[in-house]
Steps between C-alpha positions, in 0.01 A plus 500: 500500500621846413632730770190704601707819498590441133181345378339669201222750542339341200550176314380486138401163360573514127787654306321603178447863385229555764696362797825666398330839438347490843830393659687783334253764600477368855875499540525853378254590777747359757343160557695182540382271218551139406374355171439120485486360147422131432719507192720773350380855533301609206495151342118457497229702327709815513768350283244392242288822495506726195514818705217706351408809695162514323203612711323638196539186296407282797169688563206262482125499507377383841333762714629613835766226545656579163507873573661447836772294342550764233542766773769292658680439169488866401634614839787254480583592138542863614742382767721304259717775354620627842522137630716400202727802530551446874563127453747556217680753726513259792604200297714685245332298222226537250140361536440533122218752522372575144251788473389436147130428546278218391305404190186291518433353165228310309561264210144440373156653501387325817814605692454855367143510630619384842782748504242778441318380803820505691567854381152617617554334844838684545369828389201462743751447781697810409803302373720636225473302179523593132333327211741432211427405146704204372725726301568715810578198709749380231668835504572442867588132450587415140528125583126476552312291234326689211183308595478690830144631551522739794723613785481693825790689643548510880786749532532470876535117517870403513722212603798390705722193491403285807829320504687827521256619768558190711878526466484866599279425794728230622799735493304788659370267773840375596643847497217615731578221750230245407587139574394296203487123563461291190406130494318576828153363471244586768287227652270722696428779740566484876241648734534600858253410773285804407475388138735767369767422243836464677717345236541233235578129478734435208476197272826365640358509856673827600323777677502874452372752745368822351261786590287475188469292186419609142369217293606569140549145372301542184314188381636313808359744751209274585727203583664664797391315817373655824219707339157358577269460200272781600793742519681408178499667161390255220788533257523273194770446237421630150734355245657719235727403219726761324779504249814711500610580150811678362563697184863433389501827310415702817207717605257621242216256439280671753550798722171489696325238696251327270180345641253291307221257571727207538777657701775764481853573382723707731825635353816535695767764441757239389300356207327228701127448524260321734205333331219387731302389672262218547254504791438149623333347803726199533593499867876495567585346164816656364552305173485703172270364233520499125145632476575802711811585301319454169217731593737772610705488187196471269319801641812716512609403143166612360560854627883517489619259224864583574471335846545160333854598403613556864713254685353311799703568814273346760166345562377583853211394721392687811220484747318823567330529843127542444218571744126439445454855370849522350580809707792500745479434869700767680467579866430346842275195536357335807836397651674776694853553366436358157476724186400359164661613176395250239243417233627759242404271205622674178598823670785408736771709337260799448384493856833452669556868593148545643507169685831602664364836591184354653672223687772722645228747601338225702827386648593856608144577623483806276278361226230304682229724372616514139177475286680287244510211749124458483467344156778250563415411868568127564197478721269534198552123452379396845143443379641236261609285795208583735 
């Protein structure tokens, strides 16, 4: 057991972009922080993510719940430029922020009709989008197919490179005094006689005393023991397959993020591209499939024929953490001393700065009344288990 005088103020279960962002921000507030990662920091969903900062493109029909998620996404997108600049300064390395905007495109009449509906939705929500004729879209991106029917430009939707973000977060955390323990699985929470969280039991049988625990274990958050069923957050894995492609001739095929009905293409500054992503309810299955790869390439090729000339660097599979309403669970639950930071589904990279801000606000006691906590309160799931 750790020396009580040196025990962490907060232990964070999960070393992905959410856990590491919280750790970095908490350490900069003077807290003693330990991160416990079951594998290698950033090796899960964060490594596979495309890195889109796209609240406008992600806006969906769906009433109050969808609008609340949109509010969270927009708020975090506004935080990203300053978050990126501070992180790059702390880590002395780039996070690959590209502020080039996003194009949403339609390849046939049905897709064009749907894209018009999407435009009307976004305009009704006060979001900035611009309708482009096919010729206008090809002026922006000459690699687009001549059969393109319609496009929308979302100039404020950008991207980062999650692998660079994770590398920068790791360096920034270490420099800020965070203890990062890799290959350190957590079996469960430890509770004192009053039912308050007092520490963690590790998978190897070790014990860790700590003042508070932040559960940021992504799709595995629901498997941590010590949380009774009525107090847990129902997190499920949502499988996503993506491809990493490379243009040997360098950057140039696309400059903007491209989104279409079957997925997206995200350019990197070095001439690489991320093509994704499937959305599959397959449990914890991590095997790539020929069907998933075929559909991604087929749909992308119809809109950007030149993508078939790119070289394949990597085929990746990740597990996004989804909740019943696909909105994140951020905040305190029933157990005193436990804060949830999970369930970000497709928006983990986008929501990292806001999640860190909200969680550190709770840890410091200064942000308990933040109104942005309400739409992502973990207690909203209690009725599911009642």
